[in-house]
N, C-alpha and C positions, 0 to 999 in steps of 0.2 A: 520058444522053440528049442528043442534039444540040439546040441552042437552037431551031431551027425546028420540030423534032418536038415539043418541050415546049410551045411556044406554040400549035401546032396542037391538041395534046391538051387544053389548058386553055381554049381559046378558047370563049367563050359562043356558042351557036347560038340564034338567035331561035326562040321557041316559036310555031309557026303559029297556035296558039289565041289568041295575043295580038292578032291582027287583029280578033277579036270583042270586044276590050276595052271598047268603049263601054258596052254593057249588053245583057242579055236580058230586061230588065224588072224588075218589083218583085213580091215575094210578101209579102202581108200575112197575119200570123198573129194572130188575135184571140181573146182569152178574156174572157168576160163572166160575172161572178159576181153572185149575189143576184137572179137573174132570177125572174120570176113563173112558177111551175111550169105553170100553165094555158097561158101564152103559149108555153112550150117544148114543149107537147104539141099546139099548134094548127097543123095543116097549112095551113089557109087563111092564118093569120098569118105563118108562115114563107115561104109562097109569095109573099105580098105584100112581105115584106122583100127577097126575091131580086129581085122585079120592080122595087122601088124602087131597088135598087143598080144594076140593069141600066139603068134609065131615067136616073138621075142621073149615072152614070159613062159613059154612051154605050157600053156593052158590046154585043157582038154574039153572041147565043146561036146555036148551030148545031143546036138541037133543043129539045125540052121538058125541063124539069127532071125528074129522077128522084128519087122519094121513097120512103123506107121508114119506116113508122110502127110502132114496137114496140108489142106488145099491152099491154093494161091501162094502168098508170100510166107506161109507158115513153115515151121521147122519140122524136125524129125524126132521120133522117139524110137529107141532101139533096145532090144533085150537079147542077150545070149546066155542060155543056161549052160553052166560049166559043171564038170565033175567036181570041181573045187568049190563051186557055188554059182556066182553070176557076174555078169558085166552088163551095165545098162547106161543109156545116155538120153539126154533131152537137149534139144537145141532151140534157141530162141533168136532167130535172125533179126527180129524187130529191135532187139536190144544188144545184139552181139554176144550173148551169153551162151556158153556150152557147159552143161553139167554132166559129170560122169561118176559112176559108182562101180568099184570093183571089189568084190569080196572073195578072198581066197582062204580056204580053211587049212591049206598047207603052207608052211613057211616058204617065203621067196623074197628075193631082194626087191626093193622098190623100183618101179619103172621110171624112166625120165619123163614124167608127165609134162612138165613145163616145156622142156625142149621139144618134145614131139608135137604138142598142141600149138606151139608157136610155128613150127614147120608146117604142119598139116592144115591148121585152121587160121593161121595168122593172128593168134592170140597175143595181146599186148600185156596181159597180166594173168597169172595163174596162181591159184591157191590150192594147196594139197594138204589134206588132213589124213593122217594114218591112225586108225583106231584099232588097238589090239582088241580082239574079241575073246570071250571066254575069260580064263584066268580065275583067280579066287573071287568069291562073292564079296561085294562091297557093302552089303547091307541094304535093307529096304529103302527105297527112295533115292539111292545113290545114282549119279549119272553114269 
């Protein structure tokens, strides 16, 4: 192969997605264990938790939250569509687990998830993972 053909074949071409490299926001994945089962069944309590997050983080809902309360001793699933993206939760009173997902496409400080979930749901252990979204491509198959 001629030198010019070889250099053209191996030359790196910029990925147009790299222009989006700064960020597409942050997604928080939250798991709270040891929660009070009654709190995990309480639609008014979970509605108040969503309202508190919206108020304290300055989020912009684009409608009312949607809730599904499972029958009997079951938990609650909630979803709130935001101008920034979404807020959703699932509660499992039978195991004391509460899971929450907040995705914001605009930068904002982290919310005190552990403190609030201990206060509002009686959580004994809270794990929070903040995942930056967007950014430069990491290659095929990258996490």
